[in-house]
C-alpha positions in Angstrom: 44.6 -5.0 -24.5 42.2 -2.7 -22.5 38.7 -2.0 -23.8 38.1 1.3 -25.6 35.5 3.8 -24.8 32.8 4.9 -27.2 33.9 8.2 -28.8 32.6 7.9 -32.1 28.8 7.8 -33.4 28.2 4.3 -35.0 26.2 5.7 -37.7 27.9 8.9 -38.9 31.4 8.3 -37.8 31.4 11.8 -36.1 32.3 12.6 -32.6 29.5 11.8 -30.0 27.5 14.3 -28.1 26.3 12.7 -24.9 23.3 14.6 -24.9 21.8 12.1 -27.5 21.8 8.3 -26.8 19.7 5.2 -26.7 19.7 2.3 -24.2 19.8 -1.0 -25.8 20.0 -4.4 -24.1 21.4 -2.9 -21.1 23.9 -0.6 -22.8 24.1 3.2 -23.4 24.8 4.1 -27.0 25.6 7.7 -27.9 25.2 9.5 -31.2 26.3 12.7 -32.8 23.0 14.1 -33.4 19.2 13.6 -32.9 18.9 11.9 -36.3 21.3 8.9 -36.1 19.4 7.1 -33.2 16.6 6.2 -35.7 19.1 4.8 -38.2 20.7 2.8 -35.3 17.2 1.5 -34.3 16.6 -0.1 -37.8 19.3 -2.6 -37.5 20.7 -2.1 -33.8 22.8 -5.4 -34.0 24.8 -4.5 -37.0 26.0 -1.6 -35.0 26.3 -3.7 -31.8 28.6 -6.2 -33.8 30.6 -3.3 -35.0 31.3 -2.5 -31.4 32.3 -5.8 -30.3 34.6 -6.3 -33.5 36.2 -3.1 -32.6 36.5 -3.8 -28.9 34.3 -0.9 -27.7 33.1 -1.2 -24.2 29.7 0.4 -24.2 28.5 2.1 -20.8 25.7 0.0 -18.9 22.4 1.9 -18.8 21.6 3.3 -15.6 18.8 1.1 -13.9 16.2 3.9 -13.9 16.2 4.6 -17.6 16.2 0.9 -19.4 13.3 1.7 -21.7 15.1 1.5 -25.1 13.9 5.0 -25.9 15.8 7.9 -27.5 16.9 10.4 -24.8 18.4 13.7 -24.6 19.3 15.3 -21.3 16.5 17.5 -19.6 13.8 15.6 -21.8 10.4 15.0 -20.7 8.9 11.4 -20.8 6.7 10.4 -23.7 3.8 8.3 -23.5 5.4 5.2 -25.5 8.8 5.2 -23.6 10.8 7.6 -25.7 11.9 11.1 -24.9 12.3 14.0 -27.0 13.6 17.5 -26.4 10.8 19.3 -24.5 
């Protein structure tokens, strides 16, 4: 059985928008909207376990962005490692 790619937000169950993501332990997790990453960050291992159980293979974090912050394409770097729309 081949691994599945992430297509669904782990928090809401809606389709992902690749503009919204968090890099966690070397993996990139995508979300549907800007509010879901905060929920994920409260208990990330819960969601990581669900990915493993479902056989979902997450993308690796690109080497230059492994800071565990929330990101949006075109965002500017914030002082504490996170990103926000800017």
